[in-house]
Backbone as CSV, one residue per row, in Angstrom:
resi,resn,N_x,N_y,N_z,CA_x,CA_y,CA_z,C_x,C_y,C_z
1,MET,13.071,-14.653,4.727,12.061,-13.625,4.811,12.730,-12.253,4.680
2,LEU,12.207,-11.435,3.788,12.743,-10.101,3.549,12.180,-9.125,4.570
3,LYS,13.074,-8.429,5.252,12.645,-7.413,6.209,12.888,-6.047,5.611
4,HIS,11.916,-5.163,5.730,12.055,-3.792,5.266,12.223,-2.895,6.478
5,THR,13.142,-1.977,6.368,13.342,-0.994,7.416,12.249,0.057,7.344
6,ILE,11.826,0.523,8.490,10.892,1.640,8.557,11.714,2.874,8.911
7,THR,11.642,3.878,8.044,12.341,5.132,8.275,11.309,6.207,8.588
8,ARG,11.461,6.849,9.737,10.558,7.933,10.140,11.327,9.247,10.059
9,ILE,10.772,10.201,9.330,11.415,11.498,9.143,10.765,12.507,10.079
10,ASN,11.603,13.164,10.898,11.121,14.145,11.896,10.039,13.557,12.783
11,ALA,10.315,12.425,13.388,9.335,11.775,14.263,9.037,12.651,15.478
12,GLN,7.765,12.852,15.733,7.259,13.602,16.882,6.440,12.637,17.738
13,PRO,6.025,13.039,18.926,5.211,12.140,19.743,3.911,11.694,19.071
14,GLN,3.281,12.576,18.263,1.987,12.242,17.663,2.053,11.907,16.177
15,TRP,3.133,12.248,15.486,3.241,11.978,14.061,4.693,12.075,13.611
16,SER,4.917,11.620,12.384,6.197,11.826,11.693,5.895,12.630,10.441
17,ASP,6.866,13.426,9.986,6.639,14.182,8.752,6.417,13.240,7.579
18,ALA,7.109,12.108,7.593,6.932,11.078,6.572,7.412,9.756,7.140
19,VAL,6.859,8.664,6.615,7.294,7.319,6.982,7.539,6.562,5.680
20,VAL,8.705,5.933,5.603,9.060,5.172,4.406,9.227,3.711,4.818
21,HIS,8.583,2.827,4.052,8.668,1.392,4.298,8.555,0.668,2.958
22,GLY,9.481,-0.236,2.710,9.394,-1.038,1.482,9.348,-0.200,0.215
23,HIS,10.117,0.865,0.125,10.175,1.747,-1.038,8.864,2.479,-1.298
24,THR,8.074,2.653,-0.238,6.848,3.437,-0.323,6.876,4.469,0.796
25,ALA,6.575,5.720,0.440,6.554,6.814,1.407,5.108,7.226,1.673
26,TYR,4.835,7.517,2.925,3.514,7.949,3.369,3.681,9.269,4.109
27,PHE,2.879,10.270,3.765,2.955,11.537,4.484,1.673,12.334,4.302
28,VAL,1.466,13.257,5.220,0.282,14.125,5.207,0.761,15.566,5.232
29,GLU,0.118,16.392,4.445,0.419,17.825,4.454,-0.820,18.610,4.833
30,VAL,-0.608,19.631,5.648,-1.627,20.630,5.971,-1.014,21.983,5.601
31,PRO,-1.817,22.938,5.204,-1.244,24.212,4.756,-0.603,24.978,5.907
32,GLU,0.625,25.437,5.683,1.328,26.224,6.694,1.090,27.714,6.511
33,SER,0.421,28.082,5.411,0.108,29.492,5.184,-1.090,29.590,4.256
34,GLY,-1.606,30.813,4.129,-2.719,31.078,3.225,-4.038,31.217,3.959
35,THR,-4.931,31.982,3.344,-6.243,32.232,3.956,-7.404,31.813,3.076
36,ASP,-7.116,31.469,1.810,-8.175,30.998,0.911,-7.722,29.685,0.282
37,ILE,-8.617,29.039,-0.464,-8.287,27.714,-0.998,-7.106,27.770,-1.964
38,GLU,-7.004,28.826,-2.758,-5.900,28.901,-3.710,-4.555,29.033,-2.994
39,SER,-4.449,29.971,-2.054,-3.167,30.167,-1.368,-2.813,28.971,-0.489
40,GLN,-3.800,28.376,0.162,-3.510,27.196,0.976,-3.104,26.006,0.103
41,THR,-3.743,25.841,-1.046,-3.380,24.740,-1.944,-1.964,24.919,-2.463
42,ARG,-1.621,26.120,-2.893,-0.255,26.376,-3.385,0.776,26.087,-2.294
43,ALA,0.503,26.546,-1.076,1.430,26.304,0.040,1.564,24.812,0.313
44,LEU,0.447,24.115,0.363,0.465,22.685,0.662,1.217,21.904,-0.421
45,LEU,0.992,22.234,-1.683,1.676,21.507,-2.761,3.176,21.791,-2.759
46,ALA,3.579,23.001,-2.396,5.016,23.306,-2.256,5.611,22.494,-1.107
47,GLN,4.877,22.361,-0.021,5.323,21.529,1.107,5.444,20.074,0.665
48,ALA,4.481,19.593,-0.133,4.534,18.212,-0.619,5.773,17.997,-1.481
49,ASP,6.101,18.975,-2.334,7.326,18.865,-3.134,8.545,18.705,-2.229
50,ALA,8.602,19.499,-1.162,9.744,19.428,-0.227,9.801,18.073,0.465
51,THR,8.661,17.555,0.892,8.636,16.245,1.554,9.030,15.146,0.571
52,LEU,8.529,15.216,-0.648,8.906,14.222,-1.658,10.415,14.217,-1.874
53,THR,11.022,15.392,-1.894,12.477,15.478,-2.032,13.167,14.812,-0.845
54,LYS,12.653,15.034,0.362,13.245,14.424,1.564,13.251,12.900,1.495
55,VAL,12.233,12.322,0.850,12.141,10.859,0.770,12.720,10.322,-0.543
56,GLY,13.396,11.199,-1.302,14.042,10.772,-2.537,13.079,10.522,-3.678
57,SER,11.944,11.192,-3.664,10.920,10.967,-4.678,10.532,12.294,-5.317
58,ASP,9.495,12.263,-6.133,8.941,13.480,-6.718,7.487,13.217,-7.094
59,LYS,6.802,14.270,-7.524,5.360,14.153,-7.759,5.011,13.218,-8.916
60,SER,5.962,12.887,-9.777,5.684,11.919,-10.843,5.587,10.496,-10.300
61,ARG,5.985,10.300,-9.033,5.979,8.965,-8.419,4.874,8.814,-7.368
62,LEU,3.920,9.756,-7.364,2.783,9.636,-6.441,1.932,8.438,-6.836
63,LEU,1.507,7.687,-5.840,0.674,6.513,-6.062,-0.781,6.773,-5.693
64,MET,-0.994,7.523,-4.605,-2.341,7.729,-4.070,-2.381,9.059,-3.345
65,ALA,-3.527,9.724,-3.409,-3.750,10.946,-2.633,-5.170,10.913,-2.085
66,THR,-5.295,11.184,-0.796,-6.607,11.340,-0.180,-6.724,12.813,0.184
67,ILE,-7.647,13.492,-0.482,-7.810,14.937,-0.357,-9.020,15.217,0.517
68,TYR,-8.796,16.005,1.555,-9.860,16.409,2.466,-10.095,17.903,2.273
69,LEU,-11.282,18.277,1.839,-11.650,19.677,1.677,-12.658,20.061,2.757
70,LYS,-12.480,21.229,3.336,-13.427,21.725,4.333,-14.758,22.046,3.668
71,HIS,-14.684,22.588,2.438,-15.887,22.971,1.689,-15.818,22.358,0.291
72,MET,-16.763,21.506,-0.057,-16.759,20.891,-1.382,-16.925,21.942,-2.477
73,ALA,-17.426,23.106,-2.139,-17.530,24.201,-3.114,-16.142,24.640,-3.595
74,ASP,-15.081,24.306,-2.866,-13.712,24.653,-3.252,-13.091,23.637,-4.215
75,ARG,-13.821,22.592,-4.540,-13.264,21.492,-5.341,-12.761,21.946,-6.708
76,ALA,-13.523,22.762,-7.418,-13.107,23.196,-8.759,-11.808,24.005,-8.696
77,ALA,-11.710,24.940,-7.755,-10.489,25.740,-7.608,-9.313,24.848,-7.238
78,PHE,-9.543,23.917,-6.312,-8.482,22.976,-5.939,-8.056,22.144,-7.150
79,ASN,-9.023,21.575,-7.869,-8.706,20.702,-9.005,-7.871,21.416,-10.064
80,ALA,-8.122,22.699,-10.302,-7.348,23.446,-11.296,-5.883,23.541,-10.866
81,LEU,-5.638,23.838,-9.596,-4.266,23.922,-9.091,-3.598,22.550,-9.053
82,TRP,-4.345,21.538,-8.658,-3.849,20.161,-8.608,-3.403,19.709,-9.996
83,ALA,-4.244,19.932,-11.002,-3.928,19.513,-12.369,-2.693,20.242,-12.892
84,ALA,-2.553,21.515,-12.572,-1.386,22.288,-13.013,-0.107,21.819,-12.322
85,TRP,-0.229,21.324,-11.094,0.932,20.880,-10.309,1.454,19.527,-10.770
86,LEU,0.573,18.636,-11.165,0.979,17.277,-11.545,1.611,17.238,-12.928
87,PRO,2.669,16.438,-13.103,3.210,16.238,-14.443,2.176,15.492,-15.300
88,GLU,2.149,15.806,-16.571,1.189,15.167,-17.467,1.362,13.651,-17.454
89,GLY,0.258,12.942,-17.345,0.272,11.485,-17.362,0.682,10.835,-16.058
90,CYS,0.823,11.635,-14.985,1.316,11.092,-13.711,0.317,11.251,-12.563
91,ALA,-0.945,11.421,-12.866,-1.934,11.588,-11.795,-2.032,10.304,-10.967
92,PRO,-1.991,10.438,-9.643,-2.145,9.257,-8.791,-3.618,8.864,-8.677
93,ALA,-3.868,7.683,-8.150,-5.231,7.359,-7.735,-5.577,8.347,-6.638
94,ARG,-6.842,8.770,-6.553,-7.182,9.751,-5.526,-8.649,9.670,-5.154
95,VAL,-8.919,10.202,-3.979,-10.284,10.385,-3.514,-10.333,11.793,-2.936
96,CYS,-11.479,12.432,-3.052,-11.655,13.788,-2.528,-12.941,13.794,-1.716
97,VAL,-12.818,14.126,-0.430,-13.978,14.121,0.456,-14.070,15.438,1.211
98,CYS,-15.250,15.739,1.672,-15.485,16.900,2.527,-15.339,16.427,3.974
99,ALA,-14.573,17.190,4.768,-14.313,16.762,6.142,-14.090,17.967,7.049
100,GLU,-14.349,17.760,8.328,-14.024,18.765,9.320,-12.516,18.719,9.544
101,MET,-11.877,19.871,9.558,-10.424,19.943,9.704,-10.016,20.000,11.172
102,ALA,-8.789,19.592,11.435,-8.253,19.608,12.802,-8.091,21.037,13.315
103,SER,-7.850,21.979,12.412,-7.763,23.395,12.772,-8.830,24.146,11.994
104,PRO,-9.493,25.088,12.621,-10.522,25.846,11.898,-9.942,26.690,10.760
105,ASP,-8.629,26.922,10.763,-7.986,27.705,9.711,-7.693,26.892,8.454
106,TYR,-7.625,25.565,8.569,-7.318,24.722,7.422,-8.522,24.611,6.500
107,LEU,-8.285,24.745,5.206,-9.327,24.515,4.207,-9.132,23.184,3.493
108,LEU,-7.955,22.563,3.696,-7.689,21.260,3.101,-6.546,20.568,3.819
109,GLU,-6.485,19.267,3.647,-5.378,18.411,4.063,-5.256,17.340,2.990
110,ILE,-4.049,16.831,2.772,-3.871,15.748,1.801,-2.958,14.684,2.404
111,ALA,-3.390,13.434,2.315,-2.569,12.280,2.678,-2.025,11.689,1.372
112,PHE,-0.697,11.564,1.303,-0.020,11.105,0.092,0.634,9.744,0.314
113,THR,0.699,8.965,-0.757,1.502,7.755,-0.822,2.326,7.865,-2.107
114,ALA,3.645,7.629,-1.999,4.519,7.771,-3.151,5.564,6.666,-3.177
115,ALA,5.991,6.290,-4.362,7.114,5.366,-4.518,8.385,6.116,-4.126
116,SER,9.262,5.429,-3.394,10.496,6.061,-2.908,11.632,5.056,-2.963
117,PRO,12.821,5.514,-3.386,13.957,4.597,-3.424,14.627,4.383,-2.067
118,LEU,14.220,5.155,-1.034,14.870,5.035,0.272,14.638,3.669,0.894
């Protein structure tokens, strides 16, 4: 029986920055800066790039994204930034839903799944 190690990056009592298991990385990003959908999206995607690097991956290896928007009216602006961020031909499977955020300042959150060599 093959056992896969679980690697937790920056494990905290309530979450880890990322969890890698069986060459798959799982992580969630919330915007650390910005006051509108464009600035928060740019900040969040830059954070995702940094996390992908930590797990030995990159945005071309994304498998799935679950996008939570506070306001569905922000979807078009988000989609334009999302499309510009992704390498051509590398869009992951995704879902986009409207949801109440954990912080009233957040306009979006994204849960990512990516292939990782770790």
